[in-house]
Each structure stands twice: as structure tokens, then as C-alpha cells.
N, C-alpha and C positions, 0 to 999 in steps of 0.2 A: 535249118541249115545253120552251121556254125563254122567259122573259118579263122585261121591264124595265118597271117602273111609271113611266110618263112623268111628269116633273115631281114625282116623289115628295117630294124634299126641299123643294121650293117650296111644297107644299100641306099640310104637316103642321100639325095643329091644336095649338097650344101647350097648351091645357087638357087635351086627351086625352093628350099626351105626359107632362105632369106627373102626370096621374092614374095612368098606367102606372108612372112612376118612383116615385110615392108608395107603390105596392104593394110595392116592394122596398127603399126607402130612407126612413128616418124623420128623418134629420139635417136640421133646418130650414135651417141655413146652406148646406148642399150644394144643397138644393132651391132656395133663393134664388139661388145662383150659376148653376144651370141655367136658371132663368127669366131672369136677366140675359143669359146667353149667347143665349137665343132672341130676346130683345127688343132686343139691342144695335144693330140696324140694319146697313145695308150701304152701301157707296159704289158708285154706278153712274155711270160717265162723270163722275167728279169731284163728284157730288152725293150727299149723304146721304139715304137713304130708310129710314123706320121699317120694322120687321119685325113685323107683327101676326100673320102666319102663317109657317110654314116654318122650316127649319133651314139654316144656310149650307152650300151645296154645297162640299165640300172642308174643312169645319170638322172639327177633330179628334174631336169628340164626336158629330157628326151621324150616322155609321153606327150607333153604339150607341143613340142616341135613336130612330132609325128602326126598329131591331130591336125595341126596347121597344114602340114605337107599333104595329108590325105583328104583335105577338105574338097578339092576339085573332084575326087572320086565320089564323095558323098553327094555332091551337087549333081553329077551325071546320073547317079542311081535315082535320085529324087526326080529328075527330069523324065526318067523312064517309068516312074510310078513305083519304084522299088524302095520301100522304106526300110532302113536298117538302123541298128544301134551299134555304134562302134566306139571302142576305147583304144586308142593308140593302134596296135597292130591286130586286134581281135574284133570280130563283128558277128552279129546274129540278126536274123530278120526280126522285124517288129510287127506284132499282130495289130491289125486295125481294130480300133474301138468301135463297138456297135452302139 
């Protein structure tokens, strides 16, 4: 099995991302910088649009934030005995070593 989470970067909840980040980082200025990155907005067809959800596709920190965001998914799969390998919004099953 191989899967790609459709529109994953576009749908990330900022508060859930920050909750996950806060479990690992306590530096307030870094947390503020991450929030600014998430809410900086994007240009689409020459027009500025606010970003209330999501993380910019292609943004240098987006894969890291997505991995933090999806960590609870990984843990639930592990609890069920399902081992996966995931990078950002892609995953594949992992074979058991014999």
C-alpha cells in the first residue's frame, strides 16, 4: 500500500500544529515565528490571500510541521500494530525484519 494525503498541506489546522510544536519546543520567540510563517498569507494570481489554515506547499518548514502534525496518526497506527514509513503527506507500509 502507498498513499498520498490529498491537500494535506492545504488543510493543516494551525492550532493543532502549534500544539504539537509546543510539546517539543518551549522558546516563545520560535513559536511566534512559526505562527507568523503559518499566517503570512499567499499570493494567488497576483492577489494576496490570508492563510487561516494550511502550510505553504513548497515552504521550507512545511514538511517538518506536517510530520509534527501527523505524529498522533503515526502513534495510533503503532498502537494497532501497523508499522508505516511516512514523510510529510506520503506513507507506505514497512516490512517487518525477520
